[in-house]
N, C-alpha and C positions, 0 to 999 in steps of 0.2 A: 526883072523882079518875080515873076511867074516861076521861073526855073528855080530860084532860090527857096521859095516857100515849099515847092515840091520836094526838095533835098532836105529841109528841116523837119518835115512832118514824120518820116520814119524814125528819126532820131528820138522824137518825143515818145513814139510808140514803144521803142526800145527801153527807154528809161522808165516808162510806166510799167513795162513787164516786169522789170528788175525790183521795183518797189513791191509789186504784187508777190514776187517770189520770196522776198525778204519777210513778208508778213507771216509766212507759214511756220518758221521756227518760234515766233512769238506766240501763236496760237497754241503750239505744241507745249511750250512752257507753261502757259497759262493753265492748260488742261491738266498737267502734271502737278501743278501747285493745288489746283482744285481737288484732285483726287487724294493728295496728301492730307489736305485739310479735312476732307470728309473722313478719311480713315482715323486721323487724330481725334476728331470729334466723336467718331463711333467708338473708338478705344476709351475716351473718357466717360462716355454714356454707359458702356458696359462695365466699367469699374464701380459703377454705383450699385446700391442694393435694390432688389426688386422682389416682389412678392407674386408667385405664380402657383398654379396647381398642375401636378405632373402624375401621369398613370403609371403604376408598377404591377407587374406580374407577381403573384404570390405563390410559393410553394411551401408546404407544410412538412416538418421533419419531426421525428421522435413521437409519432402517433402511438397509442398503446398496441402492443404485439399481438394481443389476443382479440383485437377489434379491427374492423376495417372501415375506414372513412368512406361513407357512401355520398356524402356531398362535401365540397371543399368550401363551405360558407361562400364568400365572395372571393374568386380567384384573381380579381383586379381590385386594387384599392387606388384611392386618389389622395395624393399627400399635398397639402397646403404647405409652402415652404418659402423662407426668405433667404436670398443668397445674391451673390454678385452676378450681374448680367451673363458674364462668361460661363459661369458654372451653371447656371439655369439652362443656357443654350445646350451646353454639354449633355446635361441630365435629361433634357427632352428629346434630342435628336440622336444620341448615342444609344442604339438598340440593345447593345451587350450589357449595358448598366441597368436595364429595365426590369431586372429580376431580383427579388428579395425572398428571404426565407424567414419563417416564423416557427419558433420551437414550441411544441405542444406537450412537452414533458410534464409540465406542471398544470396541465388542463383538468378541471374537476368534471368528471363525466356522471351523468345521473341516469339511471335505468328507468324506462317508462314502458307502457304496454305496446308501444309501436318501435321499441329499439332503445338506442342509447343517445342522449342529446348532451350538448355543452355549449357555452358561449364564452367569448373572450372580448373584454372591452378593450378599446384602442389604448387606454392608459397603461395596460399591462404588457403591451408588446411595442410601444413607442420607443423605448430606449433600444430594443433590438434593431429596430429599422434604422435608428440614428447611426449605430455603429456600422451598419452595411452601406451607408452613403459616403462615398469618398470624397468629400469636399465639405468646406465649412458652411454649414446651414443651420437654419433653425426651423423646426417643423412647427408649423401654426396650426394645423388641423389635419384629421384622417377622416375620409369618407368610405365607407360607412364607419360609424363610430363604434360598432359592436360586430363581431363575426359570430356566426351561429354554425354549429356543427351537428351532423347526425352520424351515428355509427351503428354497425350491425355486427353480429357474431360471425367469425370466420368459418367456412366449411372447405374441406380439402379432399382432394382424391388424385390418384396417380393415373396419368393418361400417357398413350404413346406419342411420340414426335414424328411428324410427317415431313419429309424433305420436300422443299419447293425449289428444285435445282434444274437447270437446262444446261447442257454441255454439248461442244462439238469437238471432234479429235482432228488432229494434225496429220496428214498423210498417212504414213505406214505405222500409226499408233492405235492401240485398241485398250478397251477396258479389260484388265486381267483379274480384278477382284471386284465383287459386288459393292455398290455403294452403301456404307454404314455411318451411322451417327452415334456419338457418345455423349451423354447417357441417351439411351433410347426411350426412356421413360422419365417424366418429370412430375412433380407434385404441384397441382394448381390449387391456389387458394382465393376464395371469393365469397360472395354472398350466395345463399342457397339458390336463389332463382337463376343465377348465372351459372353455378357449379352444375346444375341439373341439365343444362344444355351443352356441355362441353364433352366431347368424346375423344378428342385428339387435340394437339398443338401443331401448328404449322411454323415452319422457319420463314424468315424473310426471303423473298424471291431472290435467288442467285443464279447469274449467268456467268458460265465458264466457257471461254472461246478458245478453239484451236489447242487443245490441251496436247503437250508432248511429254509429260512427265506426271508422276503421282501428285495427288492433291490432298493435303491436310490443313484445314482452315477453320476458324470459328465463324458460325452463322448465327445471328441474333434471331431470337424467337419473336413471332408476330403476335400482338395482343390487340390490334384493332382500335375501334372507337372506345371500348370500355377499358383502356389500359389503366386508368386510375383505380379501378375496382379489382384488378388482377394482380395476383403475386405468384411468380414462379419460383420454385426451388433452385432454378438456375435460368439466368437471362440469356444463354447462349448454349449451343451444342458445338461439338467438334465433328466436322464432315471428313471422311476418308474415303478416297477413290483411287484405286490402283490403276495406273496407265503405263503401259510399256510398249516399245517397239515391237512390232510383229512381223511375221513372214506368213504366206500362205503356204499350205502342204497338204498333201494327199496320202492316205494311208488305206491299203487293202486289208479288209477285216472279214473274216468268215462269218456266215449267218447261222445262228442256231435255231432250233424249232423247239417250241414248247407247246403244249396243248393237252388233249384229252387222251392221250396214249396211243393214237393212230401213228403209223409209221409214214411220215411225210418227207418228201425230198423236195427241195426248192431249186429253181433256176432263175438267175445263177445263185450259186452258194456263197458268192463273195460280193461285197460292196466297197466302194471307195468313199471314204470319209474325207471330205474337204473341209478344212479348218484353219483358223488363224492361230499361230502359235508364237509366244513370246520368244524373241531371239535368245534370250538368256536360257531357255529351258529347251530349246529346239534340239540341241545334240543328245539330250537324255530321253527323248520321247520316240517310241516306235509303235508299230502296228499292235503288238501284244498289250499295249496300255488302253486299247479300245476294245469293246465287245458289242455285238448287235445281236438281235433275235427277231423272230416272227412268232405270233401266237396264232396257232390252229384251233379253231372253234367252229365246227360245221354249222352251228345254230346262227352264228354271226356272219358268215361268209356269204356275201351277196354276189361276188364275181370270182374270177379265177386268179386273183392276185392277193397277197398279203403284204400289210404294211411293215416295213423294216423300223424297228424301235431301237434307239441308242440305250444301251444298259449301262455302259461305263465309258468314262473318258478321263483324261488327267486334269487335274485343277489348272486354272488359268488358261484353258484352251477354249476357244469359241468354235463350234461347229456351224459351219455355213450351210452345208447341205450333204445329203447321203445319196449317192448315185449308184444304182437306181433306188428311188424311194420305195418301190414296191417290187415284189419277185412273183414269179409264177410258181405253181406247185403241183405235185401228183401225189396220189395216195398209193402206197405200195402195199399190196395185199400180203397178209401174214401166211 
């Protein structure tokens, strides 16, 4: 009898394990049904109407052209609205929809001793805002209920543009034309206290890496923290930078002497100009396209050598060095 009980015991354990294994699918089904029920409940609840307040960023358009807005009233307003739960969720968390515009073309501006002022009650722009909200809603309130504005006269002046550009070149490529921007001057408009501090306008920082061809690109102008008070005649400039493949070449060039009429002879009387030449121009360049000179002035000579100066070189050629950079001299008696 003892033997039989020992044989039956494992069988019971196996059957119990099977029952436990069968309970897992039931648990999964229960959880799925629970999730579906919760989603259905949430869907039904979100179909109902709710009232909430949502913040919107405000920008103003069609301000008077002869005046500049020195304050924007309130740049953020809070709209109370009634709409379906789905729509309120989208309005609250979809950031790209959080910008509205208000048209100031009908704004009545009054001059004062401190400038120009105006105000706009919410009832006058509520319809504008409603048309920009892309779902069915009822606006129940606006905070603040009145927007206040202050304007100032516009002062203008023309200033140069400064490029804020860094670049690197790729291998055997070099700059063959100086960097230029068009336009080189722009007209800046703002209130007088700001205009008086501006002597130039910078571009946005631009990094150009491993250049292997010429560049022509638009670069935005930098306005900084006072962008709302600045108006530019152009918001960008065109940057042009000539880049070509180059080769290194050397040209032997005679040295001429200028000075106070003394008869001076230099040693050596020729120097080598080492430069980088665009491949496209290399066949057409020779030593005759360069000229060098030294200037003899006894009052300025402190040693027995004169510095060699480059007088002429072809366009798009970048001189690396003159060898030797100084020459010795002797004065020949007349």
